C-alpha positions as CSV (number, residue, x, y, z in Angstrom):
1,M,24.9,16.1,-57.3
2,L,22.9,12.4,-57.9
3,E,25.8,10.4,-55.9
4,I,23.3,10.3,-52.8
5,E,20.5,8.8,-55.1
6,Q,22.2,6.6,-57.5
7,E,23.2,4.2,-54.9
8,L,19.9,4.0,-53.6
9,W,18.7,3.4,-57.2
10,D,21.5,0.6,-56.9
11,K,20.5,-0.6,-54.1
12,G,17.3,-1.2,-56.0
13,Y,15.3,2.1,-54.3
14,K,12.3,3.2,-56.9
15,S,10.7,6.0,-55.5
16,I,12.4,8.5,-53.9
17,A,11.0,10.9,-51.9
18,C,13.3,14.0,-52.0
19,I,12.0,16.0,-49.0
20,D,13.7,19.9,-48.5
21,E,11.2,22.9,-46.5
22,V,11.4,26.5,-46.3
23,G,10.1,29.3,-44.3
24,R,11.8,28.2,-40.9
25,G,13.4,31.4,-40.3
26,C,10.6,33.9,-40.8
27,L,8.5,36.5,-38.7
28,A,5.0,36.2,-41.1
29,G,3.6,33.2,-43.0
30,S,3.9,29.2,-43.1
31,V,6.0,27.4,-42.8
32,M,6.7,24.8,-46.1
33,A,8.2,21.9,-47.8
34,C,8.3,19.7,-51.0
35,A,8.6,16.4,-50.9
36,I,9.7,15.2,-54.9
37,I,10.2,12.2,-56.4
38,M,12.2,12.5,-60.1
39,P,12.8,10.0,-62.4
40,R,16.1,7.6,-62.2
41,G,19.4,9.7,-63.7
42,L,17.5,12.4,-64.1
43,L,19.9,15.9,-63.5
44,I,18.7,19.8,-64.4
45,E,20.9,22.0,-65.4
46,G,21.3,24.6,-63.1
47,V,19.3,23.0,-59.8
48,K,21.1,23.9,-57.2
49,D,19.7,25.5,-53.4
50,S,17.0,27.4,-53.8
51,K,18.5,30.5,-52.1
52,K,21.3,30.2,-54.1
53,L,19.4,31.6,-57.2
54,T,17.5,34.6,-57.9
55,P,13.5,34.4,-58.1
56,K,13.5,34.4,-62.3
57,K,15.6,31.2,-62.0
58,R,14.0,29.7,-59.0
59,E,10.6,30.9,-61.0
60,Y,12.6,28.8,-64.3
61,L,14.1,26.1,-62.8
62,F,10.3,25.5,-61.1
63,E,8.2,24.9,-64.3
64,I,11.0,22.7,-65.6
65,I,11.4,20.7,-61.9
66,K,6.6,20.6,-62.2
67,G,7.2,18.8,-65.7
68,K,9.9,16.2,-65.5
69,S,8.9,15.3,-62.2
70,S,7.5,11.7,-61.1
71,A,5.7,13.0,-58.3
72,V,5.4,16.4,-55.8
73,G,3.6,17.3,-53.1
74,I,2.7,20.4,-50.9
75,G,2.6,20.9,-46.7
76,E,2.2,24.1,-45.5
77,I,1.8,24.4,-41.3
78,G,0.3,27.7,-40.6
79,C,1.2,30.1,-37.8
80,R,-0.6,29.3,-35.2
81,T,1.0,25.6,-35.3
82,V,3.9,28.1,-35.6
83,D,3.7,28.9,-32.4
84,E,2.3,26.0,-30.6
85,V,4.2,23.2,-31.3
86,N,7.7,25.0,-32.4
87,V,9.0,25.9,-35.7
88,K,11.5,23.0,-35.7
89,N,8.3,20.7,-35.6
90,A,5.8,22.6,-37.8
91,A,9.3,21.8,-40.8
92,K,8.5,18.1,-39.5
93,L,5.1,18.5,-39.9
94,A,5.4,20.3,-43.0
95,M,7.5,17.6,-44.2
96,M,5.2,14.9,-43.1
97,Q,2.6,16.1,-45.2
98,A,4.7,17.0,-48.0
99,I,5.1,13.2,-48.3
100,E,1.4,12.2,-47.3
101,N,0.5,14.4,-50.3
102,L,2.7,13.4,-53.0
103,K,1.0,12.6,-56.2
104,D,2.1,12.1,-60.1
105,N,0.9,14.4,-63.1
106,R,-2.7,12.2,-63.1
107,G,-3.9,12.9,-59.7
108,N,-2.3,9.2,-58.5
109,K,-1.5,9.5,-54.8
110,V,2.0,8.2,-54.1
111,I,3.9,6.5,-51.2
112,P,7.8,6.3,-51.4
113,D,9.7,3.7,-50.7
114,C,12.8,6.1,-49.1
115,L,13.4,9.5,-48.2
116,L,16.1,11.6,-48.5
117,I,15.5,14.9,-45.9
118,D,17.0,17.7,-45.6
119,A,18.8,17.8,-42.2
120,E,15.2,16.7,-39.9
121,K,14.6,13.1,-38.6
122,L,10.4,11.8,-39.4
123,N,9.4,10.0,-37.4
124,S,8.1,7.6,-40.2
125,N,8.4,4.2,-40.7
126,I,10.0,4.4,-44.1
127,P,13.5,3.9,-44.8
128,Q,15.0,7.1,-44.0
129,L,18.3,9.2,-44.7
130,N,19.7,12.6,-43.2
131,I,21.9,14.7,-45.5
132,I,23.5,18.2,-43.3
133,K,23.1,21.1,-45.8
134,G,21.1,18.5,-48.5
135,D,20.4,21.2,-50.3
136,E,23.8,21.7,-51.5
137,K,24.8,18.6,-52.2
138,C,21.7,16.5,-53.6
139,H,19.6,17.4,-57.0
140,G,15.9,16.0,-56.0
141,I,17.2,17.9,-52.8
142,A,17.6,20.7,-54.1
143,A,14.4,20.4,-56.3
144,A,12.0,20.3,-53.8
145,S,13.9,23.1,-51.8
146,I,13.0,25.3,-55.5
147,I,9.2,23.9,-55.5
148,A,8.7,25.4,-51.9
149,K,10.0,28.7,-52.4
150,V,8.7,29.6,-54.9
151,T,5.6,27.7,-53.9
152,R,5.6,29.8,-50.5
153,D,7.1,32.8,-52.4
154,R,3.9,32.8,-54.2
155,K,1.6,33.0,-51.5
156,M,3.3,35.5,-49.6
157,K,2.9,38.2,-52.8
158,E,-1.1,36.8,-52.6
159,L,-1.2,37.6,-49.2
160,D,0.5,41.3,-49.5
161,K,-2.5,42.2,-52.0
162,I,-4.2,41.6,-48.4
163,Y,-1.4,43.1,-46.1
164,P,0.0,46.1,-48.4
165,E,1.6,47.6,-45.0
166,Y,4.3,45.3,-45.1
167,N,5.3,44.7,-48.4
168,F,5.5,41.4,-48.5
169,A,5.7,40.6,-52.2
170,K,9.4,41.5,-51.6
171,N,10.0,40.1,-47.7
172,K,8.0,37.2,-47.5
173,G,7.4,37.6,-44.3
174,Y,11.6,37.4,-43.5
175,G,12.7,39.7,-41.0
176,T,13.7,43.0,-43.0
177,K,14.6,46.3,-41.6
178,E,11.5,47.7,-43.9
179,H,9.1,44.5,-41.9
180,M,10.3,45.8,-38.8
181,Q,9.7,48.9,-39.8
182,A,6.6,48.0,-40.3
183,L,5.6,45.3,-37.8
184,I,6.3,48.5,-35.3
185,K,4.1,50.9,-37.0
186,Y,1.2,49.0,-37.6
187,G,0.6,46.1,-35.5
188,P,0.7,42.7,-36.5
189,T,-1.2,40.6,-38.6
190,E,-3.0,37.7,-38.3
191,I,-0.2,35.6,-40.5
192,H,2.1,36.8,-37.7
193,R,3.8,34.5,-35.4
194,K,3.5,35.9,-31.5
195,T,6.5,34.0,-30.5
196,F,8.8,35.4,-33.5
197,I,7.7,38.9,-32.8
198,K,7.4,39.1,-28.6
199,K,10.7,40.3,-28.6
200,I,10.9,43.1,-31.3
201,L,7.3,44.5,-30.0
202,N,8.6,44.0,-26.2
203,T,11.6,46.0,-27.3
204,Q,9.6,48.5,-28.7
205,E,7.5,49.1,-25.4
206,Q,10.4,49.5,-24.1
207,L,12.2,52.2,-26.1
208,S,8.7,54.0,-25.7
209,F,8.7,55.1,-21.4
């Protein structure tokens, strides 16, 4: 999992920002990204693609990763922007924001000298590598995926208190059967993505006739 980073360290790069995003396929909530710089040579046991970890394991690794990281940045793009620019572009914006927000544990801004990105290519002057399935191949991208996932899940749990009918604490905004049934019953909230739920609501309207 450190092979890609090791090659870059060997070439002289010192501050490699690894980047991943979460929430792309949700019906509700923001797209969130994390950029993270890890110390050279550090390999945290258990770190892998966040989708392959239990919530409990993600929470456990979240604290370890945050504690050992050299710098972390979070980017968040809300549902209205997702509707306006499409989710792919929103994910890229979240990634760019995460890079811009990179800070060390003292709160000092950090500018990376190289980017390792899960799949996407960003409009940045910083040298970058775009790794397909990067969260499976690259330790740093996997770490970023865990930080992004836990951060977003925590926010959805808070939003669940405002919109309890949708059970966001459980589904995190994804299109589960329960979520879609609640959407049809109660209608969309301010945090639902109109472009994502249009087909669901249109289908329901057709069934009502």
